[in-house]
BAZA-343190 format. One record per residue (C-alpha): residue in one letter; x, y, z. Coordinates in steps of 0.1 Angstrom, whole numbers, plus 2048, in hexadecimal, padded with zeros to 3 digits. Example, Ala and Ser with C-alpha at 12.3 -4.5 7.8 and 13.67 -1.06 7.14 Angstrom:
<nodes>
A87B7D384ES8897F5847
</nodes>
This chain:
<nodes>
X7CBA9F49EX7BDA8A481X798A8848AX783A954A6X777A7A4BDX759A7C4D3X76FA8C4EEX77EAA54D5X75EAB54C7X752AD64D4X738AD34F0X71DAE24DAX724AC64C1X719AAC4DAX6F5AA54E1X6E1A914FAX6D5A6F4EDX6AFA6E4F1X69FA54507X6B1A41522X6D4A49516X6EAA63527X70DA71523X728A60536X732A81547X73FAA4543X763A96540X75CA8E51CX75CAB2512X775AC052BX793ABD514X781ACC4F6X791AEF4F6X7B4AE24FAX7B1AC84DFX7A2ADF4C6X7BCAF94CEX7D7ADF4C6X7C7ADB4A4X7CAB0049CX7A5B0449AX799B124BBX776B204BFX780B434B5X792B3A495X786B3A471X78DB1B45DX7A6B27442X792B45437X772B5743CX758B4042CX734B46435X71FB27431X6FCB18432X6F2AF643FX6D4AE344CX6CEADE471X6B7AC0476X6ABAA9492X6C6A8E496X6AFA7249EX6A1A7247BX6A9A53467X6BDA59448X6C7A3F42EX6D1A4140AX6B1A2F402X69BA4A412X692A643F8X687A80410X68AA78435X678A9044BX675A9A470X667AB947FX681AD148DX698AD746FX6A2AF9461X6BBB0B44AX6D8B1B45CX6F1B36450X712B3B462X724B5B45BX746B4B457X756B2845BX75DB2A480X74CB1A49EX749B3C4AEX73AB4E490X716B59493X6FCB40487X6D9B4947AX6BAB34476X6ADB40455X68DB2B452X680B2B476X662B4246EX657B2A453X65CB09464X652B15487X662AF6496X64AAE0482X65DADB461X67EAD0452X698ADC439X6B0AC8423X6C8ACB405X6D2AEF403X6E6AFA3E4X6F5B1C3DDX6F3B303BDX712B353A8X715B593B3X712B4F3D8X6F3B653DEX6D7B4D3DEX6CFB2C3EFX6B6B123E1X6ABAF73F9X68EADF401X676AE741EX659AD442CX642AE1448X621AD7457X601AE5449X5F8AF046DX614B0A46CX608B2F469X625B3B453X61DB4C432X62FB52411X622B6B3F7X600B6C408X5FAB4740AX602B2C423X626B23421X623AFE42CX613AE3416X61DAC542BX634AB940FX658AC1405X65BADF3EEX678AF23DEX67FB153EDX698B303E6X6A8B493FDX6B5B683ECX6D1B7C3FEX6D7B943E1X6C8BB23F3X6C4BA9417X6E4B9641EX6E7B76431X6CCB7E44BX6B5B95438X6AEB83418X68DB7A408X67CB58403X66BB493E4X659B283E3X661B1A3C1X64BAFB3C3X629AF73D4X620AD33D3X607AC43ECX609AA03DEX62FA9A3D8X651AA23E5X66CAB73D5X68FAB63E3X6B4AB83DAX6B3AD83C5X6D1AE63B3X6D5B0439CX6D9B00376X6F1B18365X6E8B37351X6C8B3C366X6B7B1E356X6A7B13376X6ADAF638DX6B1AD038DX6A2ABE3AAX695A9B3B4X671A943BAX658A783BEX63DA8B3AAX647A7438CX638A8D374X63EA78356X642A54362X621A55376X610A52354X629A3A345X62BA1C35DX622A02343X60E9E5350X5F39ED369X5EBA11360X5F5A3336EX604A33391X620A3F3A6X63DA283A6X64DA1B3C6X672A143C8X6809F13C3X67C9EA3E8X6579F23E3X65AA0C3FFX655A303F3X64DA443D4X66CA463BEX67FA673BCX68BA70399X69CA8E38AX687AAC37FX68FACE372X67CAEF374X682B13369X68EB2F37FX66AB3838AX661B14394X64DB0D374X651AF4357X658AD736EX666ABA359X670A97363X691A8E354X699A6C364X684A4C367X698A3637EX685A1B392X695A253B2X6A1A473BFX6B7A603ACX6C6A773C6X6DEA943CCX6DFAA53AAX6FAAC03A4X707AD1385X72BAC837AX742AE236AX73AAD5347X715ADB34DX70BAB6352X6F6AAD370X707A94387X6F2A803A0X6F1A613B5X6DCA453A6X6CDA283BAX6D4A0B3A3X6BE9EF3B0X6B79D4396X6B89B03A3X6D49AE3BDX6E59CD3AFX6DD9E53CCX6F3A043CFX6F6A293C8X70FA333ADX718A5439CX706A5D37CX705A7A365X6EAA8834DX6E4AA7337X6CCAC0346X6B2AB532DX6B4A91338X6C8A8431AX6E9A7131AX6E4A6133CX700A4A346X714A3E364X731A5436BX743A40386X741A2339EX72BA0838FX7469EE397X75BA003B1X75F9FB3D7X744A083EDX71EA063EBX70FA293EAX720A483DCX70BA653E9X70EA8A3E5X729A8A3CAX737AAD3C0X753AB93ABX772AC63BBX77EAE83B2X784AE738BX7A1AFF390X7B1AEE3ADX7C9AD13B3X7ACAB83B2X79EAC3391X78AAA6382X784A953A4X763A913B6X75EA923DBX743A7A3E7X739A68406X739A42403X723A2D41AX70EA0E41EX6EAA0D413X6DBA12436X6E1A1545BX6FCA2F45CX6E7A4F45AX6F5A57437X718A57446X737A47437X75AA4F42BX765A6C417X771A603F5X783A723D9X77AA663B6X791A6C398X774A6F380X78AA7F366X7A0A60362X78BA4336EX768A35369X76FA1B384X78AA1839EX79C9FF388X791A0C365X7A8A27359X79FA3E33BX7BEA34327X7DEA2032BX7F2A3E338X7DDA3E358X7E6A26374X7D0A06374X7C4A0E397X7BBA303A7X797A3A39FX790A413C3X7A2A473E4X79AA52407X7ABA73410X7A6A73435X7C3A6A44CX7AFA5145FX799A3744EX774A3E44FX75EA1F44BX74CA1E42AX7399FF434X7219F6451X72A9F2475X740A0748BX754A2347BX76EA29495X779A4B488X756A58480X742A5D460X73FA79446X721A84432X718AA0419X73AAAC40EX73CACD3FBX75DAD73EAX766AFC3EAX76FB0B3C9X785B263D7X7A8B193CFX7ADB083F1X7A0AE53E8X78EAE5409X76EAD040FX752AD8427X744AB8436X72CAAD450X73DA96468X733A82486X74CA7449FX749A504AAX733A4C4C8X721A2E4D6X70CA264F5X71BA10510X704A0552BX6ECA21521X707A3C521X715A4E502X73AA49500X755A504E6X760A324D2X784A394DCX77AA2D4FFX770A0A4F3X7859EB4F6X7929D94D8X7799BE4DDX75C9D64DFX7679E84BFX76A9C64AEX7469BD4B7X7389DE4ABX74C9DC48BX73D9BA483X71D9C1470X71699B46DX70D995491X6EC98549BX6D199F4A2X6CC98F4C4X6F19934CCX6F09B84C2X6D19BE4D8X6E29AD4F6X7039C04F3X7079DC50CX71A9F04F2X7059FC4D5X70CA114B6X6EBA244BAX6F3A484C2X6E1A614ACX6FAA71494X70AA904A2X713A9F480X724AC0482X733AD5465X759AD2461X773ADD448X78CAC5438X7AAACC422X7B5AAD40DX7D6ABE408X7DDABB42EX7CAA9C439X7DEA99459X7CEABA465X7ADAA7468X78BAB7469X788ADA475X767AE3487X751AFD477X72DAFA483X724AE44A1X6FFADD4A6X6EBAE14C6X6E1AC24DAX6C8AAC4C8X6D0AB94A5X6E8AB3489X6F7ACB46FX6FBABD44CX6FBAC9428X714AE542BX716AFD40DX72FB1A40CX71FB3C404X739B463EBX739B4B3C5X748B313AFX74DB2C38AX72CB27378X72BB06364X726B0433FX702B09334X6FBAEC31CX6E2AEF300X6C6AD52FDX6D0AB52EAX6C1AB62C6X6A6A9C2C4X692A8B2A8X670A9D2A8X65EA80297X66AA682B2X662A812CDX63EA842C1X63BA5F2C4X64AA5F2E7X667A492DAX68CA4B2DBX6A7A392C7X6C1A212D6X6E0A162C1X6FB9FF2CEX7199FE2B6X7239DB2C1X7189C52DEX73B9B62DCX74C9D72E5X74D9CD30AX7639D7327X77F9C5338X7679B034CX75B9A032CX7369A3334X72D99D310X74C989309X75B966310X74F965335X72B96332AX73194930EX72C924313X73A9072FFX7169002F3X7179212E1X7319152C9X7269032AAX73B8E629CX74F8FE285X7579182A0X7749172B8X76B9382C7X74A94C2C8X75A96E2C7X7789742B1X7939892C2X7AE9A22B8X7C49BC2C9X7B59DF2CCX7C29F82B3X7B8A162C8X7D7A202DCX7C0A2D2F7X7AFA0B2FBX7B99FA31CX7AC9D7312X7C49BB309X7AC9AD2EEX78C9B82DEX7739A82C6X77F9A62A3X7609B5292X7709B6270X77198F270X74F98C281X73D9A2266X74D98F249X73797323BX75596222CX76695F24EX75D942266X75995C282X73A969270X72594B279X73394729CX7279682AAX70F95E2C6X6FA97D2CBX6DB97C2B5X6C19932C4X6BD9AF2DCX69F9AC2F4X6929CE300X67D9CF320X6709E8338X66B9EB35EX6489E936BX6489FC38BX6369EE3A9X61CA033BBX60FA033DEX5FB9E43E4X5F59C53F8X6099A53F1X6209B63D7X63F9A43E3X62D9833E4X61F9883C1X6419923B3X6509723C0X6719633CCX68797B3B9X69999C3BFX68C9A939DX66E9C0399X6539BA37EX65E9BF35AX64E9BF338X65E9B4317X65C9CF2FCX6699BA2E0X6879AF2CCX69F9BC2B2X6BA9A929EX6DE9AD2A7X6F39B0287X71399C282X7299B928DX7159BA2AEX7029D92A6X6DD9E02ABX6C69FE2A8X6A3A012B5X687A192C1X67DA172E5X663A292FAX670A4A308X671A5332DX66FA2E335X687A1934AX695A0132FX6AA9E1332X6BC9CF316X6C79AB314X6DC99B2F9X6CE9792F1X6D895A2DFX6C79482C3X6AE9372DBX6A59572EEX6BC95330CX6CD97231AX6F397231DX6F398C339X6DA99D350X6D59C234DX6D69CF371X6D19F436BX6B7A09359X6BEA1F33BX6A8A3932CX6A3A4F30DX691A7030CX676A772F1X688A792D0X6ABA722DFX6C2A5E2C8X6DAA4C2E0X6F8A382D5X70DA212EAX72EA122E0X7259F02EDX7169DB309X7299E3329X7449F3313X760A09321X753A2B32AX771A3D31BX780A3C2F9X771A362D6X759A1B2CBX7689FA2BFX7509FA2A2X75CA1A292X775A27279X786A0C265X7729F0276X751A0026DX75BA0924AX7699E7240X7529D9226X7569B3223X7559A5200X73C98B20BX7209A4211X7029A81FAX70C9C21E0X6EE9D81E7X6F69DB20CX71C9DF205X7159FC1EEX6FBA0C206X712A0D224X71CA3022EX73CA3A240X73CA33265X71CA1F265X7189FF278X7059E2266X6E69EB27AX6EAA0F270X6EAA0624BX6CE9ED24DX6B6A03261X6BDA2124CX6B3A0D22DX6949FF23FX689A1525CX66E9FC265X68A9E6274X68DA00290X66C9F429EX66E9D82B8X6619B62ADX64A9A12C3X65D9812B9X6809752B2X68397628CX6A497C279X6B0974256X6D497A24AX6D1996230X6F699D22FX70797D222X7079761FDX7099501FAX70E9531D5X73295F1DCX74E9471E2X75393D207X735950214X71D93F22CX6FE95123AX6F594F25EX6D8939267X6B5949266X6A294A287X67D94C28DX66E9442AFX64B9512B4X63294A2CFX61893F2B5X61693A290X63892C28AX63E91B268X63D8FB27BX6208FB294X6348E32AAX64A9002B3X62C9142C1X62291A2E5X6099002F1X5FA91830AX5F093C30CX60A9562FFX613974314X60199430BX6159B4305X6359A4311X62999D335X63197A342X61F96E361X62994D36FX606940378X5F9949355X61694133EX63092A34FX61C914366X605908349X6248FB337X6298E1353X6058D5352X5FC8D732DX5F88B531DX6168A9309X61D88A2F5X60786C2EFX5EB86B308X5FE88531DX61C86E323X63388C31FX6208A3336X6388B234FX6238AC36EX61F888365X641882373X6488A2387X62D8A33A2X6408973C0X6448B23DBX6638A03E8X6748A23C6X6688B93AAX6448C53ADX6398D838EX6148D7397X5FD8F539AX5F58ED3BEX5F290E3D2X60B90E3F0X60A922410X61A9403FEX5FC9423E7X6129383CAX6149173B7X6298FA3C3X63D8FA3A2X64891E3A6X6549183CAX6668F93C0X6789083A2X6829293B4X68C91D3D7X6A89043DCX6A68E93F7X6B88F0418X6DB8E241CX6D88C8438X6F38C4452X6FB89E451X70489F476X6E58AF484X6CB8AA468X6C38CF46AX6C78E944FX6E88FA44EX6E8920454X6FE93E451X6FD96245BX6F897D440X6F89A144DX6F099246FX6D197F463X6D1959465X6CC94B443X6C6927438X6E0919421X6CE90E402X6D68F83E5X6D590A3C3X6B190C3B5X6A98FF392X6A3923388X6BE93D38FX6B1960398X6D19703A3X6E198C390X6F69A939DX7139BF391X72A9A239BX71698638BX70399236CX701973358X6DF96C347X6C995B360X6BA943346X6DC93733BX6E6933360X6C791F369X6C98F9369X6A58F635FX6AE90733EX6CC8F0338X6B78D133EX69B8DC327X6B28E830CX6CB8CC30DX6E88E430FX7038EA328X70291032DX70B92434DX6FB911369X711909387X7228E838CX70F8E53ADX6EE8E939BX6F88CF380X7018B739BX6E18BD3AEX6CB8BB38FX6DB8A3377X6D089D354X6B4884355X6C1861353X6BF84A335X69C83D330X68C85D33BX67D874320X69688B30EX68D8AB320X69E8C0305X6818B62EEX6648BA305X65E8E0301X6588F12E0X66F90D2D3X6569272DEX653918300X678918305X67993C2FAX65D945313X66E93332FX68F945328X67D966327X66C960348X68C956359X6A1972349X68998C356X68D98037AX67496337DX65897738CX637967396X625985388X6339A0372X6109B0370X6079BA394X5E49C3388X5DD9A037DX5BF98D38CX5D497A3A4X5E29993B5X5CC9AC3CDX5D09D13D3X5CB9E13F4X5BBA023FEX5AD9FE420X5CC9FD435X5D9A2043CX5FBA2E446X5EBA3F464X5DFA1F473X5FFA0E46AX614A2847DX5FEA2849CX5F7A0249FX6109EE48BX630A02487X63AA004ACX6389DA4ABX64C9D748BX6679EF497X66C9DC4B8X66C9B94A8X6769BB483X6889DC47CX69E9D749BX6B49BF489X6AE9A946BX6989BE454X6B09D9447X6BD9E4426X6DA9D0418X6F09DD3FCX6FC9C83E0X71D9B53E0X72C99F3C6X71C97D3CEX73195F3C5X72294B3A8X70D92E3B2X70593A3D5X6DF9383DDX6D39573EFX6B19673F3X6B498B3FDX69E998419X6839AD408X6719B9427X6869D842EX67E9F044AX693A0F44BX681A25464X66EA3A44BX648A37452X63CA3B42EX655A23420X651A0943CX62BA0A438X62EA03412X6469E6416X6309D8432X6129D741AX6269C2402X6289A741DX6029A441FX5F698B406X5D3983415X5C299E429X5A398842EX5B896D43EX5D497F450X5E495F45DX5EE957439X601977433X627977434X62699444DX61897C467X62095A45AX64595D459X64C96D47CX63495548CX64793747FX663926492X67E92B488X67E94E47AX693958469X694936459X6B9932462X6B4938487X6B191348FX6B59194B4X69A9334B7X6859274D6X66693D4CFX65694E4B2X65E9734ADX6389794ABX62695C4BBX6039544AEX5E99624C6X60197B4D6X5F599E4DBX60C9AB4BFX6019904A8X5DC9974AEX5E19BC4A9X5F29B7487X5D899D47DX5BB9B4485X5CC9D0472X5D19BA453X5AD9AF453X5A29D3450X5AF9D142CX5989B4423X5809C0407X5689A340AX55099C427
</nodes>
């Protein structure tokens, strides 16, 4: 046997499907004993050794997705099984605490195998007590079960956290008794550091639920410290053999939307991606190191799954983290070009959406006992056919093909008699990657209506290294600052994300044949064919010196959304969340920069050209802890090997430098390192783009200095370069306040050059400030949303299916807002609007240039219409994602406080679940989107978690006093909806219907004016 099918799982591992579904008959389990005996794992056998284990037993109808930080359903408990056998005694350890009205998740065993730390939530109505006080707070807290004296069934409990306002989950032991790492939405540091809009809890980048970040605490549950500040969840922390914390991070910036494997020191320093940012699969969850003394030393075991709709189930993947940072990025030339990950199971388990014919795996735990075995939770493939639960093996080829197609229309899925909707029957199994053909051996089947997940073996294992805290700069720490140094932005990986792929012909001056000089790498461990020739680029006597395109680094921070009405409408037609520019620093000729940034803040960096346009889009957040001095080799540089700007390259002193700087240079320093050491004030971010070449000595033969740059919002040397309208305050750009006025301000003689003088036609280009039905200006809608592609034969918009949702095919918009891991070019440089207004051919698509040609002869020269400061501001706005508001506390954004989750759950949620959540409105993971394709991602995401679905519903209400104007009602009451469903005969939510009226009345309760 390779894998247990639904007919091959012990009877106790099957459970009735709630509601109208029923099992197809007793015949499904009649062959169980014979089949399992053939596998050599009958009910009386132990799976390869006496391994006691703990796991969670939870209600199997609970929705679980990677995007849910702490899913909850009453009925869960912590179980202990005396050995790894289906017949071994099983004990419910927490039943006296939960009393059937609680839940348990995320157990982890201590290194000596004698304690279990786990998360537990129970209702405040419970009567259970702990240390003389009520045990239940109604929130998730961290508990510990100590078996040191009482053994597996007679141990003692300790509640380590006691929060009544937040949720603490996913605990793991730190080595040397230093306490625990866990993830929590208490946001102990970031709550007070949200930037624009004041103190608040941050919601994830779907605006659904409070963000879970990494925290640590001491062994007694005190000294709780937040150590990560991601804008979406950080999950599943564990400690690696070297003492680092490894975890799954939800990277969700723009269209980048996935979970990848990260690592960080226990004090929160040196955080970096470990694996998978550009590898196959969407969400790596529950990563753990294989036995460091076994055959798979250096490998990770993880489950790999889509972002939603598989109950956190996917395929088992083995990651060679010791030799690869991506599946096709080896550590050195001696390692094969491909091989970073593989799937050890004999049958292929689906890592994507749709049917997984051979089942799904979740929560793997490798044993460190010399056997290389892995405990996993596994569910066989079951579906319902005409209301009966049947194994997938009984389906026809056509039925399997339909269920495997995750791009079917929601109406087709609903009408199909075969549905992939059986609650996940996870049981605990043992898998040996050395013998994959043996398949999965059953260990702990759950009772009907439950699932067993999160297995942990109760055995001792080698304790990881205990790392000392990273030394920090006390002066910076006192100022809540950290230091970032990049040795060269031109030290980029094989994808060239700060290399030739981001350079346009317009970036080359008349004397330059290439923007970035090249040479072969001198490091024998370097796997790149060519690298930037920094020796030439830092030499003022070499032509390469003046050709280097990167002039400034722009630092910006995330501004987290909070719960509120109309948030999505206020953010705008973009997948980016609000952001705030922190300032600029010059990039030196060798590509280096060094700057101070706020600590414990999600930071983004953009390399920009001489006019303020970013070369690429930073689609993940970085951080520094207070006083941390963090150095990176480059921008998207290889994660293994030495820095390009080091050794001989860094120590080469060109003869064309100014003598004082040449003599001041110290061994190993970059140009930024030397300059900021001599003048520490240069570490402080500047408000404006100002740079003067201090390196080149023009008095020396053949030396030419780089052009000076000075672009300020106001008070430029030539006032004609200034903004004509209000400048942003504190780096916050709001379209209505700062971009819209550029189109209406008077220009030229008697206003002849004013933009709206020509561009006020709704059928062409309407740049007026007229308020549209969305509540936003006509110009914003026109610039951000491309026209539908019309079918010449029918006269109707062309459509396509995307994840089963009908979408209108649209022409490219004038402003490009798309950026993901597969398309990270700077959005300003990709936007045709910027090309027209700058007079430069940059990175816009051919399709966009055809659709929006350069104005014909006789029209004003559009490249001269805007001032230098206006062009800079426009590029900044687009590069940051083209939000309508970056400040969600601005006057045009109304907050909500009268609509409650309780009323939502009782009155509104049932309607949304039956109409919206049933098909279209689900989480979609990121893929590499082909350049030039116009796509607006569905942002109304319902995942089955009441709190998160309530929050995201609030974002669809933009006018509580006039419910009909809110997207929550306006869109589903429009025909067609979705927009691509041209054949839709009736509205999803007809105006005046009972459901429409119920939602309208609920929305109106949020109106704060009579």
